[in-house]
C-alpha positions in Angstrom: -78.6 39.1 -6.6 -75.5 40.0 -6.0 -72.3 37.2 -6.2 -70.5 36.5 -3.2 -67.0 35.6 -3.1 -65.6 32.1 -2.0 -63.5 33.9 0.1 -65.6 35.9 2.0 -67.5 32.7 3.0 -64.2 30.4 4.0 -63.2 30.8 7.3 -59.6 30.5 6.0 -57.7 31.1 2.7 -56.5 27.4 2.2 -57.6 23.9 3.9 -54.2 22.3 3.6 -51.9 25.0 5.5 -52.1 23.0 8.8 -51.8 20.0 7.2 -48.8 20.8 5.4 -47.3 22.0 8.6 -48.2 18.7 10.4 -45.9 16.8 8.0 -43.1 19.4 7.9 -42.9 18.7 11.8 -43.5 15.1 11.6 -40.5 15.5 9.0 -38.3 17.3 11.7 -38.0 20.0 9.6 -37.8 23.5 10.8 -39.0 26.6 9.4 -35.8 27.6 7.7 -34.9 24.4 6.4 -38.0 23.8 4.7 -37.6 27.4 3.3 -34.4 26.1 1.9 -36.1 22.6 0.7 -38.8 25.1 -1.3 -36.3 27.4 -2.6 -34.2 23.9 -3.8 -37.4 22.9 -5.8 -37.6 26.5 -7.8 -40.3 28.4 -5.5 -38.5 31.3 -3.7 -40.5 31.8 -1.2 -40.5 34.8 1.8 -40.6 33.5 5.4 -43.7 35.5 6.3 -45.3 33.9 3.0 -44.4 30.6 4.5 -46.2 31.4 7.8 -49.2 32.8 6.2 -49.5 29.5 4.2 -49.6 27.3 7.3 -51.5 29.8 9.1 -53.9 29.1 6.1 -54.3 33.1 5.7 -52.8 32.7 1.8 -54.3 30.5 -0.4 -51.7 28.1 -2.5 -52.1 27.1 -6.2 -51.7 23.2 -7.1 -48.3 23.7 -8.4 -47.4 25.4 -5.0 -48.9 22.6 -3.0 -47.5 20.1 -5.5 -43.8 21.9 -4.6 -44.4 21.8 -1.0 -45.0 18.3 -1.1 -42.1 17.5 -3.2 -40.2 19.5 -1.1 -41.0 17.2 1.8 -40.4 14.0 0.1 
């Protein structure tokens, strides 16, 4: 029996993107400001990548999630 990728079974690439976007918006932080906060924490992220994360179209590592949460304070 062939193995199936978990990514094919999931409807999204991550389960936290929408929550991260809501936290960012609740803190009154714009998309551009979030990029700057992430860069200040050492993650040089492209604007398109942040959009894909928040749309749950890109997976994240635990280190990336930690960086995001640190940037949000």
